[in-house]
N, C-alpha and C positions, 0 to 999 in steps of 0.2 A: 630515572622513574620508568618502569616497565609500562608497555602499553595496557590500555583497559581491555577487557576480555570482549566487550561488546560497544559498538559505537552506534549512537542514535543521531540519525543525520536530518536535519530539518531544514529544507529550502524555504525561505521568507521572503513574500513579495507583497508590499501593502498590506499587511498582517496585523495591523494595530489593535483590531478589535479582538483578536482570539490569541495572539502569541503569548501573552502572558499565562494563559490557561494551559496551552499546550507545553510550554516549557516547565510550568509548575508540576503537571502531570507526568512529566519524565523526571524531574527532580525528587519526585516523591515516590520512586519505586523502592520496593522491599529489596531488590538486588542492588548491590553497591559497586559492583567491578564494571563501570561502564563511564563512558565520556560522551557527552552532548555537543554536537558541531551545529551551530545556527549559521547558515550562509544567507544574509540579507541581499537580495538580488536589486539592489540600488533602490530601496524604497524611498518614496518621498513623503511618506505618511509618519506617524509616530513610532513605527517600528523600531528604529535605531534607539530612540530614547528608552523605550520600555526595556529593550534587552539590556541597555546600561544600568537598568536598576536591579539587575540580579548580580549577587555576588557569591558565586559557588565555584569552587576550583575544578569541578567536572564540566563546566561549561566553558566552551570556545566560541567566540563570536566573529565571524568574518563577513566582509562586505565586498560585494563586486564593485567596479568602478563604473560600469554600465549594466543595462539589462540585458541577461543572457537568455536566449530561447530555452524553452522548458527543459529538453532532455540534456543540453550543455549545462545547464545549472545544477540539475540533479546530480550529472556525472561528477560535477566539480565538489559538490558537497562531500560525496562519498571519498572521492580522492583525497580530500583534506582530513579524512579519519584515518585511525591507526588500529581500530580493534578488528580481531579475527572474525568476528560475527557483526552483521550490519542490519539495522533497521532504519527504513527512512519514514519518517512522520511528516505528513503535510501540516503546514503553518496553522491549521484550523481544526485539526483532530486531537483526540486525547487518547493517552495509555491509561488503563486500568492499574492499580498499585503492583498487582503481581505479574505483570505482563513480561518483564525481561527474565523474571526468575524462572517462570513456568517454561518461557520458549528457550532459554539457555540450556536448561536441563536436558531439553530432547536433544539439540544439536551437539552440545558438549559430549554426551555419553554414547552416541552413535555416528560415526564418520560417514555410514552409508546413506544418511538422510541428507538430502540437499535443500529442503526447504520445510519450514514448520509454520502453518498458519492457524489462527484462532477465528472463532465466530466473532462479530462486532456487533455493537448497537449502533443504530442510526439515529441521530440527534438533530434536533433542529438548531436554529441560530442562537438561542438561548440556552442551549444544553439540555432541553428536555429530551426524554427518549420516545422517538416515534415508532420504532420498532425493536425488540430486543432480540439477541442471540439470532442474528441473520448469518446465513451463508453455510457452505461446507455440507450441504445435503448429500447424503452418501459417500461423503469424504472424511468422516471422523475417524481417527485411528491411522495406522501406517498402510499406504499404497503404494504399489510400484507404478513408475512414472507412465507406463503405457496406459494403465487404467485410469489414471487422472486425466491423460490427454483425452481419451475417450469421453470421460465425463464433460471435459471442457466443450467438446463438439456437440454433445447432446444437449448440454445446457442451453446454448444459443447466446450466453453472455460470459461473465465472468464468475464463476462459482467459488473462487478461491479467495475473492475479495481484494481491498486497496492495500497499499502498502504498509499502513500502520498495524495491520494484523499479521504481517509476515516477518520472519527472521531469517537470514540466509548468511552464507559463507563468504567472506570478502574474496577469498582466492577463487571462488566459482564465478562470482560477480565479474572479477577482472577477465576470467577466462573466457566468459560469453561476450564481452565487450561492452557490458554496463546496459544503461538505458539506451534504447535504440530510437533514434530521432525520426525514423522512417513513420514511427507510429506515433499519434498524438492522444487520443482517448485510450486506447488499449495498451499503452505504453507499459504499465505494470502487468498485466497477463503476458506480454509477450517475453518480459524478463522472467517471470515464473516458469513459462515454457522453456526457455533457454537453459535455466537453472536444472531443470527436471532431466535434462540431458546429463546430468552428473549424479543423479541419485535419486532416492525414493522420497515420498511425501508423507509428512505427517499432519493430520488435522486435529486440532484441540476442540473438545466440545464446549468448554466455557468460554464466555464473551471476554477478550482481554484488551479491546480496544473500542473506540467510538469514532465513527465516521461522521461528521458534521455535513449536513445538507443544507447550504446557504444559497441565496437567490442569485450571489455573484460568483459562484464557484465555476471551475472548468466544466465539473459534471454537470452543473445544472444547464450550461449553455449547449450541452451536446445533445443534438436531435439526429437527424439523418446522418451526418458525416460520421457520428460515434457508430452507428449501427452498420454503416457501409464498411467502416475499418474493421468491425468486429466479424462481419461475414467473410471478408478477405482472409483475416487471419484464420478463422475457422476452416476455410477451403484450403488454406496451404497446409494445415495440419492434417487434413484428411486425405490430401493428395500425397503426403510424405509416407512411403512405406515404413519406414523406421516405426511408427507409432501402431501400425496395425489398426487402423481405425475402419470400420466395416460399413458397407452402404446404409444399413439400417440405422446407424450413429449419425450420419448426415443427415437422414430422413427425420430422424427425431429432432436434431437440432435445428433443422428448418421449420418445423412445426412449433417448437418450442420458444424460438426467437420473439416472435411478437408478444406471446405473453410475459417474457423476462422484460422486454421492453416497457409494457404497459405498467408493470407492477413498479418498476424503478421511476416512469415519470409519474405514477400517482403519489409517492413519496415525494418527490421534489414539488409537486402540486401543493400537497398539503403543507411542506414548509414554507413555500412561498406565501401562501395565503397567512399563515402563522406570522411570518416576518412583516407582511403587510399591516397586519392587525397591531403588531407591536410597535 
């Protein structure tokens, strides 16, 4: 049997609360030519039992013998996939039904595009939308990589979004070395930057994924360490002559970073309070 066109890769750890919804959102796609690879990172909760409850030939479930570090685990789940295009979905996030179809159409018809990202909804622990159609301000449509990199520096955060909203080429993922363990919080943005060394970017106006803001997520625990890494990443981009980042881009990024941080913290605070009330 030939390999699927798209591999959706889900690294799961202690994901019993959300994994059924995540898997169901992938299996409910309007696009059929995909495989779903779920890698259970030695969970001790009900995650394995829930995954055994799915009977779908597109689903492949694997399990680590021991808990792997984040980047190693994410790289392993991609290594176990076979599709020409790859999407990684965290085990508490969701895909909207047309996500794979709409993003496949972009990459499959234009080999010069290395990365496609959509806007996404921010949802709380119960799936209620906290903020709809977030992200990609000034990045809708097709853009050269250098333009996107300058936007990243000027944004002060991650204007491209989390992995669930992105689709990329497996060959280019392998070429840049996959997820980089040197980064913890901006590991996704670091990969997007690496992929943009291979082609253009396309931003989709519609929201095609949902990013869950939970009290126990990695993003919820990120505070000073996250933003220190973000600054280091931006400074590295600004210092690289390949991208043509201007001094004004650096200044704007330094001014915008606190606001981006506060907006993100506000969403997590709202989600935390709603979760505590629930």
